Each structure stands twice: as structure tokens, then as C-alpha cells.
PDB file with SEQRES, HELIX, SHEET and CRYST1 records, atoms N, CA, C and O in Angstrom:
SEQRES   1 A   69  MET ILE ARG ILE CYS LEU LYS ALA MET ALA GLY LEU THR          
SEQRES   2 A   69  LEU PHE CYS PHE ILE VAL ALA ALA SER ILE CYS ASP GLN          
SEQRES   3 A   69  PRO ARG ALA VAL GLY ILE GLU PRO GLU PRO ASP ALA THR          
SEQRES   4 A   69  LEU LYS ASP LEU GLN ASN LEU ASP GLU LEU ARG ALA LEU          
SEQRES   5 A   69  PHE ASN LYS GLU LYS ASP SER PRO ARG LEU ILE LEU LEU          
SEQRES   6 A   69  LEU SER PRO THR                                              
HELIX    1 AA1 ILE A    2  CYS A   24  1                                  23    
HELIX    2 AA2 LEU A   46  LYS A   55  1                                  10    
CRYST1    1.000    1.000    1.000  90.00  90.00  90.00 P 1           1          
ATOM      1  N   MET A   1      53.772  38.673  10.131  1.00  0.00           N  
ATOM      2  CA  MET A   1      52.877  38.008  11.047  1.00  0.00           C  
ATOM      3  C   MET A   1      52.293  36.731  10.465  1.00  0.00           C  
ATOM      4  O   MET A   1      52.197  35.716  11.154  1.00  0.00           O  
ATOM      5  N   ILE A   2      51.905  36.780   9.200  1.00  0.00           N  
ATOM      6  CA  ILE A   2      51.350  35.607   8.534  1.00  0.00           C  
ATOM      7  C   ILE A   2      52.394  34.533   8.380  1.00  0.00           C  
ATOM      8  O   ILE A   2      52.101  33.349   8.550  1.00  0.00           O  
ATOM      9  N   ARG A   3      53.642  34.939   8.051  1.00  0.00           N  
ATOM     10  CA  ARG A   3      54.694  33.947   7.882  1.00  0.00           C  
ATOM     11  C   ARG A   3      54.986  33.242   9.195  1.00  0.00           C  
ATOM     12  O   ARG A   3      55.259  32.041   9.198  1.00  0.00           O  
ATOM     13  N   ILE A   4      54.936  33.967  10.323  1.00  0.00           N  
ATOM     14  CA  ILE A   4      55.174  33.337  11.606  1.00  0.00           C  
ATOM     15  C   ILE A   4      54.092  32.296  11.907  1.00  0.00           C  
ATOM     16  O   ILE A   4      54.375  31.202  12.394  1.00  0.00           O  
ATOM     17  N   CYS A   5      52.845  32.670  11.602  1.00  0.00           N  
ATOM     18  CA  CYS A   5      51.731  31.721  11.821  1.00  0.00           C  
ATOM     19  C   CYS A   5      51.857  30.479  10.934  1.00  0.00           C  
ATOM     20  O   CYS A   5      51.607  29.356  11.372  1.00  0.00           O  
ATOM     21  N   LEU A   6      52.245  30.705   9.695  1.00  0.00           N  
ATOM     22  CA  LEU A   6      52.431  29.542   8.775  1.00  0.00           C  
ATOM     23  C   LEU A   6      53.584  28.658   9.234  1.00  0.00           C  
ATOM     24  O   LEU A   6      53.487  27.435   9.141  1.00  0.00           O  
ATOM     25  N   LYS A   7      54.654  29.235   9.720  1.00  0.00           N  
ATOM     26  CA  LYS A   7      55.787  28.442  10.201  1.00  0.00           C  
ATOM     27  C   LYS A   7      55.385  27.682  11.464  1.00  0.00           C  
ATOM     28  O   LYS A   7      55.795  26.537  11.654  1.00  0.00           O  
ATOM     29  N   ALA A   8      54.598  28.303  12.315  1.00  0.00           N  
ATOM     30  CA  ALA A   8      54.151  27.658  13.533  1.00  0.00           C  
ATOM     31  C   ALA A   8      53.234  26.499  13.183  1.00  0.00           C  
ATOM     32  O   ALA A   8      53.343  25.425  13.773  1.00  0.00           O  
ATOM     33  N   MET A   9      52.326  26.704  12.224  1.00  0.00           N  
ATOM     34  CA  MET A   9      51.405  25.642  11.794  1.00  0.00           C  
ATOM     35  C   MET A   9      52.171  24.483  11.170  1.00  0.00           C  
ATOM     36  O   MET A   9      51.855  23.320  11.421  1.00  0.00           O  
ATOM     37  N   ALA A  10      53.191  24.800  10.347  1.00  0.00           N  
ATOM     38  CA  ALA A  10      53.989  23.797   9.703  1.00  0.00           C  
ATOM     39  C   ALA A  10      54.753  22.958  10.751  1.00  0.00           C  
ATOM     40  O   ALA A  10      54.808  21.730  10.673  1.00  0.00           O  
ATOM     41  N   GLY A  11      55.334  23.667  11.726  1.00  0.00           N  
ATOM     42  CA  GLY A  11      56.014  22.963  12.797  1.00  0.00           C  
ATOM     43  C   GLY A  11      55.106  22.072  13.615  1.00  0.00           C  
ATOM     44  O   GLY A  11      55.473  20.950  13.963  1.00  0.00           O  
ATOM     45  N   LEU A  12      53.911  22.576  13.924  1.00  0.00           N  
ATOM     46  CA  LEU A  12      52.931  21.781  14.683  1.00  0.00           C  
ATOM     47  C   LEU A  12      52.488  20.558  13.887  1.00  0.00           C  
ATOM     48  O   LEU A  12      52.354  19.466  14.439  1.00  0.00           O  
ATOM     49  N   THR A  13      52.265  20.741  12.615  1.00  0.00           N  
ATOM     50  CA  THR A  13      51.878  19.606  11.731  1.00  0.00           C  
ATOM     51  C   THR A  13      52.950  18.574  11.669  1.00  0.00           C  
ATOM     52  O   THR A  13      52.669  17.378  11.755  1.00  0.00           O  
ATOM     53  N   LEU A  14      54.221  19.021  11.517  1.00  0.00           N  
ATOM     54  CA  LEU A  14      55.339  18.068  11.496  1.00  0.00           C  
ATOM     55  C   LEU A  14      55.453  17.320  12.833  1.00  0.00           C  
ATOM     56  O   LEU A  14      55.686  16.111  12.857  1.00  0.00           O  
ATOM     57  N   PHE A  15      55.290  18.038  13.920  1.00  0.00           N  
ATOM     58  CA  PHE A  15      55.317  17.413  15.247  1.00  0.00           C  
ATOM     59  C   PHE A  15      54.244  16.341  15.374  1.00  0.00           C  
ATOM     60  O   PHE A  15      54.517  15.257  15.888  1.00  0.00           O  
ATOM     61  N   CYS A  16      52.995  16.633  14.901  1.00  0.00           N  
ATOM     62  CA  CYS A  16      51.895  15.681  14.989  1.00  0.00           C  
ATOM     63  C   CYS A  16      52.173  14.443  14.123  1.00  0.00           C  
ATOM     64  O   CYS A  16      51.829  13.328  14.518  1.00  0.00           O  
ATOM     65  N   PHE A  17      52.789  14.626  12.950  1.00  0.00           N  
ATOM     66  CA  PHE A  17      53.158  13.492  12.126  1.00  0.00           C  
ATOM     67  C   PHE A  17      54.209  12.621  12.774  1.00  0.00           C  
ATOM     68  O   PHE A  17      54.134  11.397  12.672  1.00  0.00           O  
ATOM     69  N   ILE A  18      55.172  13.201  13.427  1.00  0.00           N  
ATOM     70  CA  ILE A  18      56.214  12.449  14.100  1.00  0.00           C  
ATOM     71  C   ILE A  18      55.642  11.657  15.276  1.00  0.00           C  
ATOM     72  O   ILE A  18      55.983  10.491  15.474  1.00  0.00           O  
ATOM     73  N   VAL A  19      54.772  12.301  16.051  1.00  0.00           N  
ATOM     74  CA  VAL A  19      54.138  11.606  17.181  1.00  0.00           C  
ATOM     75  C   VAL A  19      53.290  10.468  16.673  1.00  0.00           C  
ATOM     76  O   VAL A  19      53.356   9.365  17.215  1.00  0.00           O  
ATOM     77  N   ALA A  20      52.487  10.704  15.639  1.00  0.00           N  
ATOM     78  CA  ALA A  20      51.644   9.640  15.096  1.00  0.00           C  
ATOM     79  C   ALA A  20      52.469   8.484  14.521  1.00  0.00           C  
ATOM     80  O   ALA A  20      52.105   7.320  14.689  1.00  0.00           O  
ATOM     81  N   ALA A  21      53.545   8.792  13.862  1.00  0.00           N  
ATOM     82  CA  ALA A  21      54.381   7.742  13.350  1.00  0.00           C  
ATOM     83  C   ALA A  21      55.061   6.931  14.400  1.00  0.00           C  
ATOM     84  O   ALA A  21      55.256   5.727  14.232  1.00  0.00           O  
ATOM     85  N   SER A  22      55.435   7.580  15.510  1.00  0.00           N  
ATOM     86  CA  SER A  22      56.088   6.796  16.597  1.00  0.00           C  
ATOM     87  C   SER A  22      55.084   5.961  17.347  1.00  0.00           C  
ATOM     88  O   SER A  22      55.433   4.892  17.849  1.00  0.00           O  
ATOM     89  N   ILE A  23      53.856   6.406  17.441  1.00  0.00           N  
ATOM     90  CA  ILE A  23      52.804   5.627  18.094  1.00  0.00           C  
ATOM     91  C   ILE A  23      52.423   4.401  17.224  1.00  0.00           C  
ATOM     92  O   ILE A  23      52.257   3.292  17.731  1.00  0.00           O  
ATOM     93  N   CYS A  24      52.290   4.639  15.903  1.00  0.00           N  
ATOM     94  CA  CYS A  24      51.881   3.569  15.007  1.00  0.00           C  
ATOM     95  C   CYS A  24      52.965   2.508  14.828  1.00  0.00           C  
ATOM     96  O   CYS A  24      52.673   1.374  14.449  1.00  0.00           O  
ATOM     97  N   ASP A  25      54.223   2.881  15.103  1.00  0.00           N  
ATOM     98  CA  ASP A  25      55.351   1.953  14.897  1.00  0.00           C  
ATOM     99  C   ASP A  25      55.446   0.921  16.001  1.00  0.00           C  
ATOM    100  O   ASP A  25      56.101  -0.105  15.821  1.00  0.00           O  
ATOM    101  N   GLN A  26      54.809   1.161  17.142  1.00  0.00           N  
ATOM    102  CA  GLN A  26      54.915   0.246  18.266  1.00  0.00           C  
ATOM    103  C   GLN A  26      54.050  -0.974  18.060  1.00  0.00           C  
ATOM    104  O   GLN A  26      52.920  -0.845  17.589  1.00  0.00           O  
ATOM    105  N   PRO A  27      54.536  -2.153  18.393  1.00  0.00           N  
ATOM    106  CA  PRO A  27      53.730  -3.393  18.234  1.00  0.00           C  
ATOM    107  C   PRO A  27      52.566  -3.365  19.217  1.00  0.00           C  
ATOM    108  O   PRO A  27      52.681  -2.826  20.318  1.00  0.00           O  
ATOM    109  N   ARG A  28      51.482  -3.931  18.820  1.00  0.00           N  
ATOM    110  CA  ARG A  28      50.291  -4.013  19.658  1.00  0.00           C  
ATOM    111  C   ARG A  28      49.908  -5.473  19.891  1.00  0.00           C  
ATOM    112  O   ARG A  28      50.048  -6.302  18.992  1.00  0.00           O  
ATOM    113  N   ALA A  29      49.440  -5.780  21.059  1.00  0.00           N  
ATOM    114  CA  ALA A  29      48.930  -7.113  21.427  1.00  0.00           C  
ATOM    115  C   ALA A  29      49.925  -8.205  21.066  1.00  0.00           C  
ATOM    116  O   ALA A  29      49.605  -9.135  20.325  1.00  0.00           O  
ATOM    117  N   VAL A  30      51.129  -8.081  21.597  1.00  0.00           N  
ATOM    118  CA  VAL A  30      52.178  -9.024  21.353  1.00  0.00           C  
ATOM    119  C   VAL A  30      51.795 -10.375  22.002  1.00  0.00           C  
ATOM    120  O   VAL A  30      51.387 -10.438  23.162  1.00  0.00           O  
ATOM    121  N   GLY A  31      51.944 -11.437  21.212  1.00  0.00           N  
ATOM    122  CA  GLY A  31      51.685 -12.774  21.738  1.00  0.00           C  
ATOM    123  C   GLY A  31      50.248 -13.269  21.652  1.00  0.00           C  
ATOM    124  O   GLY A  31      49.954 -14.410  22.009  1.00  0.00           O  
ATOM    125  N   ILE A  32      49.346 -12.397  21.172  1.00  0.00           N  
ATOM    126  CA  ILE A  32      47.967 -12.803  21.066  1.00  0.00           C  
ATOM    127  C   ILE A  32      47.709 -13.243  19.591  1.00  0.00           C  
ATOM    128  O   ILE A  32      47.870 -12.464  18.651  1.00  0.00           O  
ATOM    129  N   GLU A  33      47.319 -14.476  19.449  1.00  0.00           N  
ATOM    130  CA  GLU A  33      47.050 -15.016  18.123  1.00  0.00           C  
ATOM    131  C   GLU A  33      45.622 -15.565  18.087  1.00  0.00           C  
ATOM    132  O   GLU A  33      45.131 -16.055  19.104  1.00  0.00           O  
ATOM    133  N   PRO A  34      44.950 -15.491  16.940  1.00  0.00           N  
ATOM    134  CA  PRO A  34      43.598 -16.031  16.838  1.00  0.00           C  
ATOM    135  C   PRO A  34      43.604 -17.527  17.068  1.00  0.00           C  
ATOM    136  O   PRO A  34      44.589 -18.219  16.808  1.00  0.00           O  
ATOM    137  N   GLU A  35      42.478 -18.004  17.561  1.00  0.00           N  
ATOM    138  CA  GLU A  35      42.359 -19.474  17.758  1.00  0.00           C  
ATOM    139  C   GLU A  35      42.428 -20.175  16.379  1.00  0.00           C  
ATOM    140  O   GLU A  35      41.851 -19.700  15.400  1.00  0.00           O  
ATOM    141  N   PRO A  36      43.133 -21.293  16.331  1.00  0.00           N  
ATOM    142  CA  PRO A  36      43.254 -21.978  15.042  1.00  0.00           C  
ATOM    143  C   PRO A  36      41.948 -22.588  14.580  1.00  0.00           C  
ATOM    144  O   PRO A  36      41.802 -22.843  13.384  1.00  0.00           O  
ATOM    145  N   ASP A  37      40.983 -22.839  15.465  1.00  0.00           N  
ATOM    146  CA  ASP A  37      39.745 -23.466  15.089  1.00  0.00           C  
ATOM    147  C   ASP A  37      38.655 -22.436  14.785  1.00  0.00           C  
ATOM    148  O   ASP A  37      37.499 -22.826  14.625  1.00  0.00           O  
ATOM    149  N   ALA A  38      38.964 -21.166  14.701  1.00  0.00           N  
ATOM    150  CA  ALA A  38      37.988 -20.158  14.383  1.00  0.00           C  
ATOM    151  C   ALA A  38      37.594 -20.279  12.909  1.00  0.00           C  
ATOM    152  O   ALA A  38      38.461 -20.287  12.035  1.00  0.00           O  
ATOM    153  N   THR A  39      36.288 -20.372  12.629  1.00  0.00           N  
ATOM    154  CA  THR A  39      35.800 -20.508  11.303  1.00  0.00           C  
ATOM    155  C   THR A  39      34.662 -19.542  11.041  1.00  0.00           C  
ATOM    156  O   THR A  39      34.013 -19.046  11.963  1.00  0.00           O  
ATOM    157  N   LEU A  40      34.438 -19.291   9.768  1.00  0.00           N  
ATOM    158  CA  LEU A  40      33.319 -18.466   9.333  1.00  0.00           C  
ATOM    159  C   LEU A  40      32.166 -19.370   8.965  1.00  0.00           C  
ATOM    160  O   LEU A  40      32.331 -20.275   8.146  1.00  0.00           O  
ATOM    161  N   LYS A  41      31.026 -19.152   9.538  1.00  0.00           N  
ATOM    162  CA  LYS A  41      29.862 -20.043   9.307  1.00  0.00           C  
ATOM    163  C   LYS A  41      28.820 -19.334   8.435  1.00  0.00           C  
ATOM    164  O   LYS A  41      28.516 -18.159   8.642  1.00  0.00           O  
ATOM    165  N   ASP A  42      28.289 -20.059   7.471  1.00  0.00           N  
ATOM    166  CA  ASP A  42      27.203 -19.551   6.647  1.00  0.00           C  
ATOM    167  C   ASP A  42      25.889 -20.019   7.265  1.00  0.00           C  
ATOM    168  O   ASP A  42      25.525 -21.187   7.130  1.00  0.00           O  
ATOM    169  N   LEU A  43      25.203 -19.154   7.914  1.00  0.00           N  
ATOM    170  CA  LEU A  43      23.958 -19.532   8.612  1.00  0.00           C  
ATOM    171  C   LEU A  43      22.792 -19.506   7.645  1.00  0.00           C  
ATOM    172  O   LEU A  43      22.699 -18.633   6.782  1.00  0.00           O  
ATOM    173  N   GLN A  44      21.906 -20.475   7.801  1.00  0.00           N  
ATOM    174  CA  GLN A  44      20.767 -20.572   6.873  1.00  0.00           C  
ATOM    175  C   GLN A  44      19.501 -19.988   7.439  1.00  0.00           C  
ATOM    176  O   GLN A  44      18.607 -19.606   6.684  1.00  0.00           O  
ATOM    177  N   ASN A  45      19.400 -19.907   8.766  1.00  0.00           N  
ATOM    178  CA  ASN A  45      18.173 -19.343   9.367  1.00  0.00           C  
ATOM    179  C   ASN A  45      18.489 -18.720  10.724  1.00  0.00           C  
ATOM    180  O   ASN A  45      19.594 -18.862  11.248  1.00  0.00           O  
ATOM    181  N   LEU A  46      17.496 -18.027  11.282  1.00  0.00           N  
ATOM    182  CA  LEU A  46      17.669 -17.311  12.547  1.00  0.00           C  
ATOM    183  C   LEU A  46      17.861 -18.238  13.732  1.00  0.00           C  
ATOM    184  O   LEU A  46      18.583 -17.915  14.676  1.00  0.00           O  
ATOM    185  N   ASP A  47      17.207 -19.395  13.678  1.00  0.00           N  
ATOM    186  CA  ASP A  47      17.336 -20.363  14.799  1.00  0.00           C  
ATOM    187  C   ASP A  47      18.748 -20.855  14.947  1.00  0.00           C  
ATOM    188  O   ASP A  47      19.226 -21.061  16.063  1.00  0.00           O  
ATOM    189  N   GLU A  48      19.434 -21.048  13.815  1.00  0.00           N  
ATOM    190  CA  GLU A  48      20.848 -21.489  13.885  1.00  0.00           C  
ATOM    191  C   GLU A  48      21.740 -20.406  14.493  1.00  0.00           C  
ATOM    192  O   GLU A  48      22.652 -20.692  15.268  1.00  0.00           O  
ATOM    193  N   LEU A  49      21.455 -19.162  14.122  1.00  0.00           N  
ATOM    194  CA  LEU A  49      22.189 -18.038  14.724  1.00  0.00           C  
ATOM    195  C   LEU A  49      21.952 -17.944  16.223  1.00  0.00           C  
ATOM    196  O   LEU A  49      22.887 -17.738  16.996  1.00  0.00           O  
ATOM    197  N   ARG A  50      20.680 -18.098  16.634  1.00  0.00           N  
ATOM    198  CA  ARG A  50      20.311 -17.998  18.051  1.00  0.00           C  
ATOM    199  C   ARG A  50      21.008 -19.128  18.817  1.00  0.00           C  
ATOM    200  O   ARG A  50      21.547 -18.872  19.894  1.00  0.00           O  
ATOM    201  N   ALA A  51      21.021 -20.319  18.330  1.00  0.00           N  
ATOM    202  CA  ALA A  51      21.674 -21.462  18.989  1.00  0.00           C  
ATOM    203  C   ALA A  51      23.169 -21.218  19.136  1.00  0.00           C  
ATOM    204  O   ALA A  51      23.709 -21.445  20.218  1.00  0.00           O  
ATOM    205  N   LEU A  52      23.834 -20.781  18.133  1.00  0.00           N  
ATOM    206  CA  LEU A  52      25.273 -20.533  18.204  1.00  0.00           C  
ATOM    207  C   LEU A  52      25.600 -19.362  19.133  1.00  0.00           C  
ATOM    208  O   LEU A  52      26.616 -19.373  19.827  1.00  0.00           O  
ATOM    209  N   PHE A  53      24.734 -18.363  19.136  1.00  0.00           N  
ATOM    210  CA  PHE A  53      24.945 -17.185  20.003  1.00  0.00           C  
ATOM    211  C   PHE A  53      24.821 -17.579  21.473  1.00  0.00           C  
ATOM    212  O   PHE A  53      25.632 -17.167  22.303  1.00  0.00           O  
ATOM    213  N   ASN A  54      23.811 -18.372  21.787  1.00  0.00           N  
ATOM    214  CA  ASN A  54      23.563 -18.743  23.178  1.00  0.00           C  
ATOM    215  C   ASN A  54      24.462 -19.866  23.672  1.00  0.00           C  
ATOM    216  O   ASN A  54      24.528 -20.121  24.874  1.00  0.00           O  
ATOM    217  N   LYS A  55      25.160 -20.546  22.749  1.00  0.00           N  
ATOM    218  CA  LYS A  55      26.032 -21.665  23.128  1.00  0.00           C  
ATOM    219  C   LYS A  55      27.198 -21.240  24.004  1.00  0.00           C  
ATOM    220  O   LYS A  55      27.542 -21.950  24.948  1.00  0.00           O  
ATOM    221  N   GLU A  56      27.820 -20.088  23.712  1.00  0.00           N  
ATOM    222  CA  GLU A  56      29.017 -19.626  24.438  1.00  0.00           C  
ATOM    223  C   GLU A  56      28.706 -18.346  25.230  1.00  0.00           C  
ATOM    224  O   GLU A  56      29.071 -17.245  24.818  1.00  0.00           O  
ATOM    225  N   LYS A  57      28.041 -18.509  26.349  1.00  0.00           N  
ATOM    226  CA  LYS A  57      27.600 -17.325  27.123  1.00  0.00           C  
ATOM    227  C   LYS A  57      28.740 -16.640  27.844  1.00  0.00           C  
ATOM    228  O   LYS A  57      28.635 -15.461  28.183  1.00  0.00           O  
ATOM    229  N   ASP A  58      29.831 -17.355  28.087  1.00  0.00           N  
ATOM    230  CA  ASP A  58      30.943 -16.781  28.876  1.00  0.00           C  
ATOM    231  C   ASP A  58      31.969 -16.008  28.018  1.00  0.00           C  
ATOM    232  O   ASP A  58      32.866 -15.360  28.557  1.00  0.00           O  
ATOM    233  N   SER A  59      31.833 -16.080  26.709  1.00  0.00           N  
ATOM    234  CA  SER A  59      32.811 -15.403  25.867  1.00  0.00           C  
ATOM    235  C   SER A  59      32.148 -14.196  25.145  1.00  0.00           C  
ATOM    236  O   SER A  59      30.940 -14.201  24.907  1.00  0.00           O  
ATOM    237  N   PRO A  60      32.942 -13.186  24.811  1.00  0.00           N  
ATOM    238  CA  PRO A  60      32.383 -12.039  24.087  1.00  0.00           C  
ATOM    239  C   PRO A  60      31.930 -12.470  22.705  1.00  0.00           C  
ATOM    240  O   PRO A  60      32.568 -13.304  22.062  1.00  0.00           O  
ATOM    241  N   ARG A  61      30.802 -11.883  22.243  1.00  0.00           N  
ATOM    242  CA  ARG A  61      30.247 -12.264  20.966  1.00  0.00           C  
ATOM    243  C   ARG A  61      29.952 -10.993  20.164  1.00  0.00           C  
ATOM    244  O   ARG A  61      29.641  -9.944  20.728  1.00  0.00           O  
ATOM    245  N   LEU A  62      30.055 -11.107  18.869  1.00  0.00           N  
ATOM    246  CA  LEU A  62      29.806  -9.988  18.000  1.00  0.00           C  
ATOM    247  C   LEU A  62      29.080 -10.493  16.755  1.00  0.00           C  
ATOM    248  O   LEU A  62      29.491 -11.479  16.144  1.00  0.00           O  
ATOM    249  N   ILE A  63      27.990  -9.801  16.384  1.00  0.00           N  
ATOM    250  CA  ILE A  63      27.233 -10.158  15.187  1.00  0.00           C  
ATOM    251  C   ILE A  63      27.328  -9.000  14.222  1.00  0.00           C  
ATOM    252  O   ILE A  63      27.039  -7.856  14.573  1.00  0.00           O  
ATOM    253  N   LEU A  64      27.740  -9.308  12.989  1.00  0.00           N  
ATOM    254  CA  LEU A  64      27.848  -8.294  11.936  1.00  0.00           C  
ATOM    255  C   LEU A  64      26.815  -8.601  10.895  1.00  0.00           C  
ATOM    256  O   LEU A  64      26.791  -9.711  10.363  1.00  0.00           O  
ATOM    257  N   LEU A  65      25.984  -7.684  10.595  1.00  0.00           N  
ATOM    258  CA  LEU A  65      24.953  -7.802   9.545  1.00  0.00           C  
ATOM    259  C   LEU A  65      25.429  -6.944   8.379  1.00  0.00           C  
ATOM    260  O   LEU A  65      25.466  -5.718   8.475  1.00  0.00           O  
ATOM    261  N   LEU A  66      25.790  -7.595   7.283  1.00  0.00           N  
ATOM    262  CA  LEU A  66      26.279  -6.873   6.117  1.00  0.00           C  
ATOM    263  C   LEU A  66      25.284  -6.995   4.986  1.00  0.00           C  
ATOM    264  O   LEU A  66      24.726  -8.068   4.752  1.00  0.00           O  
ATOM    265  N   SER A  67      25.059  -5.894   4.281  1.00  0.00           N  
ATOM    266  CA  SER A  67      24.135  -5.890   3.170  1.00  0.00           C  
ATOM    267  C   SER A  67      24.838  -5.241   1.982  1.00  0.00           C  
ATOM    268  O   SER A  67      25.563  -4.260   2.151  1.00  0.00           O  
ATOM    269  N   PRO A  68      24.628  -5.780   0.783  1.00  0.00           N  
ATOM    270  CA  PRO A  68      25.266  -5.214  -0.394  1.00  0.00           C  
ATOM    271  C   PRO A  68      24.654  -3.891  -0.869  1.00  0.00           C  
ATOM    272  O   PRO A  68      25.201  -3.220  -1.743  1.00  0.00           O  
ATOM    273  N   THR A  69      23.489  -3.524  -0.266  1.00  0.00           N  
ATOM    274  CA  THR A  69      22.826  -2.264  -0.673  1.00  0.00           C  
ATOM    275  C   THR A  69      23.007  -1.185   0.337  1.00  0.00           C  
ATOM    276  O   THR A  69      22.515  -0.073   0.147  1.00  0.00           O  
TER     277      THR A  69                                                      
END                                                                             
């Protein structure tokens, strides 16, 4: 009984790996490239961040706050 369960679990695990590998192998977002003028800006104060954030109201925006601690 235990051997049957172990074989079933091994087969299920192998099946999951095969499915995951086939999904990960497919290309995603074909033809989409980042804009060539995209740059990383070092902001000095909050007003500069607010101005840049409000400048492009029609496009999606994301703010990442990273801290070394």
C-alpha cells in the first residue's frame, strides 16, 4: 500500500514538473520592448518625486521605496 502511494506521488510530482517546464518554456510578451528613453532618476526631495509622479497622469506609475535595513 505504501509503495503504491509513493509511486503515485512520484508520478504526480513528475507530471507537475513536466507541466511547469512546458509553461515556462513558452515566450511571453513577444514584441514588447522597453522604451529606449527610460532612465533611472536619483530624486533629491519629495517635491521632485511629486512633480514627476503627477506629470504623466495617463500612464501607469509605480513607486518603489527600498531601504538597506
